[in-house]
TIVEXTOR-805616 format. One record per residue (C-alpha): residue in three letters; x, y, z. Coordinates in steps of 0.001 Angstrom, whole numbers, padded with zeros to 6 digits. Example, Ala and Ser with C-alpha at 12.3 -4.5 7.8 and 13.67 -1.06 7.14 Angstrom:
BEGIN
+------+---------+---------+---------+
| code |    east |   north |      up |
+------+---------+---------+---------+
|  ALA |  012300 | -004500 |  007800 |
|  SER |  013670 | -001060 |  007140 |
+------+---------+---------+---------+
//
This chain:
BEGIN
+------+---------+---------+---------+
| code |    east |   north |      up |
+------+---------+---------+---------+
|  MET |  056503 |  147210 |  051118 |
|  ARG |  054853 |  149626 |  053476 |
|  LYS |  051545 |  151223 |  052807 |
|  THR |  051499 |  154997 |  052379 |
|  THR |  048607 |  157318 |  052816 |
|  GLY |  047742 |  160388 |  050860 |
|  PRO |  046653 |  163854 |  052010 |
|  SER |  043141 |  164500 |  053268 |
|  LEU |  040485 |  164846 |  050614 |
|  SER |  038425 |  167904 |  049892 |
|  ALA |  034930 |  167890 |  048401 |
|  ARG |  036494 |  168758 |  045059 |
|  ASP |  038769 |  165678 |  045255 |
|  LEU |  035798 |  163415 |  045856 |
|  HIS |  033891 |  164576 |  042814 |
|  ALA |  036619 |  165371 |  040287 |
|  PRO |  038277 |  162207 |  038983 |
|  GLU |  038334 |  163924 |  035626 |
|  ALA |  041251 |  165941 |  036936 |
|  HIS |  043449 |  163192 |  035444 |
|  ASP |  042106 |  163616 |  031939 |
|  THR |  044874 |  166134 |  031188 |
|  ALA |  047670 |  164328 |  032978 |
|  PRO |  050800 |  164161 |  030822 |
|  ALA |  051853 |  160807 |  029472 |
|  GLY |  055313 |  159490 |  028710 |
|  ILE |  058337 |  157853 |  030254 |
|  ILE |  059151 |  158660 |  033866 |
|  ASP |  062821 |  159623 |  034482 |
|  VAL |  063455 |  156946 |  037114 |
|  GLY |  067019 |  158188 |  037688 |
|  SER |  066123 |  161757 |  038693 |
|  ARG |  063166 |  160372 |  040700 |
|  LEU |  065493 |  158126 |  042607 |
|  ARG |  067842 |  161008 |  043309 |
|  THR |  064936 |  163139 |  044568 |
|  LEU |  063671 |  160371 |  046874 |
|  ARG |  067184 |  159653 |  048216 |
|  GLU |  068038 |  163287 |  048851 |
|  ALA |  064671 |  163894 |  050509 |
|  ARG |  065737 |  161320 |  053069 |
|  GLN |  069182 |  162882 |  053385 |
|  LEU |  070873 |  159668 |  052269 |
|  SER |  074142 |  159446 |  050395 |
|  ILE |  074439 |  157000 |  047521 |
|  ARG |  076773 |  154948 |  049674 |
|  ALA |  074234 |  154818 |  052501 |
|  LEU |  071464 |  153712 |  050136 |
|  ALA |  073790 |  151102 |  048637 |
|  GLU |  074398 |  149637 |  052108 |
|  MET |  070683 |  149660 |  052896 |
|  SER |  069616 |  148062 |  049631 |
|  GLY |  072511 |  145686 |  049062 |
|  LEU |  073196 |  147255 |  045678 |
|  ALA |  076562 |  148544 |  044393 |
|  VAL |  077278 |  152236 |  044614 |
|  ASN |  078164 |  152220 |  040913 |
|  THR |  074804 |  150677 |  040041 |
|  LEU |  072875 |  153361 |  041895 |
|  SER |  075041 |  156079 |  040352 |
|  LEU |  074479 |  154782 |  036813 |
|  ILE |  070687 |  154704 |  037396 |
|  GLU |  070589 |  158213 |  038855 |
|  ASN |  072602 |  159601 |  035984 |
|  GLY |  070442 |  157970 |  033361 |
|  LYS |  073214 |  155724 |  032137 |
|  THR |  071230 |  152493 |  032717 |
|  SER |  067718 |  151338 |  033556 |
|  PRO |  066997 |  149204 |  036600 |
|  SER |  065614 |  145711 |  036489 |
|  VAL |  062439 |  145071 |  038533 |
|  SER |  064449 |  143286 |  041230 |
|  THR |  066792 |  146258 |  041496 |
|  LEU |  063812 |  148629 |  041778 |
|  GLN |  062310 |  146320 |  044361 |
|  GLN |  065491 |  146387 |  046488 |
|  ILE |  065514 |  150187 |  046360 |
|  VAL |  061876 |  150641 |  047417 |
|  VAL |  062226 |  148125 |  050267 |
|  ALA |  065331 |  149968 |  051490 |
|  LEU |  063523 |  153330 |  051333 |
|  GLY |  060346 |  151918 |  052883 |
|  ILE |  058094 |  153082 |  050024 |
|  PRO |  055767 |  151415 |  047502 |
|  ILE |  057060 |  150914 |  044001 |
|  SER |  054306 |  153297 |  042778 |
|  THR |  056204 |  156179 |  044420 |
|  PHE |  058440 |  156281 |  041289 |
|  PHE |  055389 |  157276 |  039240 |
|  GLU |  053918 |  159843 |  041566 |
|  ALA |  053846 |  163469 |  040510 |
|  GLU |  052402 |  166669 |  041960 |
|  GLN |  048796 |  166063 |  041014 |
|  PRO |  045386 |  166056 |  042726 |
|  ARG |  044451 |  162817 |  044480 |
|  SER |  041064 |  161201 |  044331 |
|  ARG |  039087 |  158227 |  045539 |
|  LEU |  038464 |  157314 |  041888 |
|  VAL |  041047 |  157173 |  039118 |
|  PHE |  040162 |  156801 |  035425 |
|  LEU |  043183 |  156610 |  033138 |
|  LYS |  043081 |  156481 |  029306 |
|  THR |  045847 |  154459 |  027691 |
|  SER |  047483 |  157702 |  026473 |
|  GLN |  047726 |  158998 |  030081 |
|  GLN |  049669 |  156086 |  031556 |
|  GLN |  052992 |  157114 |  033063 |
|  MET |  055700 |  154504 |  032419 |
|  THR |  059110 |  153714 |  033891 |
|  ALA |  061721 |  152305 |  031546 |
|  LEU |  063197 |  149049 |  032824 |
|  THR |  065921 |  146806 |  031491 |
|  HIS |  064341 |  145524 |  028254 |
|  GLY |  060791 |  146618 |  029069 |
|  THR |  058465 |  149132 |  030681 |
|  LEU |  056334 |  149350 |  033798 |
|  ALA |  053165 |  151538 |  033975 |
|  ASP |  051299 |  152431 |  037172 |
|  LEU |  047546 |  152026 |  036604 |
|  GLY |  046650 |  153527 |  039987 |
|  ALA |  048501 |  156843 |  039839 |
|  GLY |  046605 |  159551 |  041690 |
|  MET |  044646 |  157239 |  043964 |
|  SER |  044456 |  158369 |  047559 |
|  GLN |  045160 |  155928 |  050384 |
|  ARG |  045815 |  153119 |  047919 |
|  ARG |  046081 |  149577 |  049244 |
|  ILE |  046999 |  147826 |  045973 |
|  GLU |  049482 |  148604 |  043220 |
|  PRO |  048160 |  147674 |  039765 |
|  LEU |  050951 |  147709 |  037222 |
|  LEU |  051118 |  147021 |  033486 |
|  ILE |  054396 |  145448 |  032539 |
|  THR |  055793 |  144970 |  029032 |
|  LEU |  058724 |  142624 |  028543 |
|  GLU |  060922 |  142265 |  025503 |
|  GLN |  062385 |  138906 |  024552 |
|  GLY |  064499 |  137480 |  027331 |
|  ALA |  063563 |  140245 |  029750 |
|  GLY |  062518 |  139582 |  033312 |
|  SER |  062759 |  140600 |  036920 |
|  GLY |  066567 |  140280 |  037000 |
|  PRO |  069109 |  137798 |  038333 |
|  GLN |  068167 |  138255 |  041996 |
|  LEU |  065143 |  136499 |  043495 |
|  ILE |  062435 |  138866 |  044791 |
|  ALA |  060748 |  138565 |  048146 |
|  HIS |  058585 |  141258 |  049772 |
|  PRO |  055634 |  141483 |  052203 |
|  GLY |  052075 |  140930 |  050956 |
|  GLN |  050603 |  139093 |  047989 |
|  GLU |  051269 |  139220 |  044268 |
|  PHE |  048874 |  138643 |  041378 |
|  ILE |  049824 |  138257 |  037749 |
|  LEU |  047589 |  137942 |  034697 |
|  CYS |  049217 |  137300 |  031339 |
|  LEU |  047724 |  139461 |  028569 |
|  GLU |  049986 |  138748 |  025579 |
|  GLY |  052860 |  136377 |  024903 |
|  ARG |  054065 |  134134 |  027676 |
|  VAL |  055444 |  134956 |  031119 |
|  THR |  057267 |  132320 |  033119 |
|  TYR |  057167 |  132699 |  036878 |
|  THR |  059397 |  130735 |  039246 |
|  VAL |  058144 |  130654 |  042851 |
|  GLU |  060286 |  128720 |  045395 |
|  GLY |  061838 |  126709 |  042559 |
|  GLN |  058529 |  125797 |  040879 |
|  ARG |  057989 |  127031 |  037311 |
|  TYR |  054629 |  128344 |  036124 |
|  GLU |  054181 |  129185 |  032449 |
|  LEU |  051415 |  131778 |  031940 |
|  ASP |  049788 |  132118 |  028507 |
|  PRO |  047217 |  134828 |  027697 |
|  GLY |  044369 |  134526 |  030235 |
|  ASP |  046426 |  132528 |  032752 |
|  SER |  046917 |  133974 |  036221 |
|  LEU |  048925 |  133310 |  039367 |
|  LEU |  048380 |  134540 |  042937 |
|  PHE |  050819 |  133857 |  045735 |
|  ASP |  052334 |  135038 |  049031 |
|  SER |  055097 |  137385 |  047814 |
|  THR |  057339 |  136567 |  050770 |
|  MET |  058087 |  133396 |  048797 |
|  PRO |  061301 |  133984 |  046712 |
|  HIS |  060267 |  134455 |  043098 |
|  SER |  061312 |  135692 |  039704 |
|  TRP |  059799 |  135984 |  036226 |
|  GLU |  060818 |  136406 |  032641 |
|  ASN |  059687 |  136386 |  029012 |
|  THR |  061223 |  133280 |  027512 |
|  GLU |  059546 |  133694 |  024106 |
|  GLU |  060725 |  135480 |  020976 |
|  LEU |  057863 |  138028 |  021003 |
|  PRO |  057130 |  140755 |  023587 |
|  ALA |  054885 |  139887 |  026522 |
|  ARG |  052443 |  142053 |  028453 |
|  ALA |  050909 |  141295 |  031828 |
|  LEU |  048874 |  142870 |  034591 |
|  LEU |  050860 |  142779 |  037829 |
|  VAL |  049030 |  143631 |  041099 |
|  LEU |  051032 |  144027 |  044321 |
|  CYS |  049043 |  143898 |  047542 |
|  PRO |  051225 |  145070 |  050482 |
+------+---------+---------+---------+
//
């Protein structure tokens, strides 16, 4: 995924990280956000489908709020649009060189059987994407293997997350971590009966 840069910073931006203390929390409407991003690039759904390798019907269902995307689907979309995955969380808010988020302020995107929260929302000129992912039983990145530029770091916080990287399985229990070149085809899932939570850091 390509790195994006934010607007220039004013003196107020540099000294006012508390601007995020009143940021609204909740679930991001990924469907309407996708429509906004697509239309801003003057792309039809069919054009985006061809660029991403996804079905027109799949994109239409997501945009109309009829279904939630899997992580692999979201990954295919952002690669096609040339944007970081954090773009789905971005709102019109001041940007800063320091971001402090309380748990209640985290903005989440609903995924298929889970959620994804951006822990770096509001950071200017960000070079990493720290994400908090929650997976219900049997949930994961989706049926398609993921591969994207950069490196990927995962730290299991609760439950168990099973990663498969180039055919090799890695079972992460709380405290276990994995760092790898994300151009290597990979996938992950919660194979346990209880929900799992993990810190996922993408480094383009």
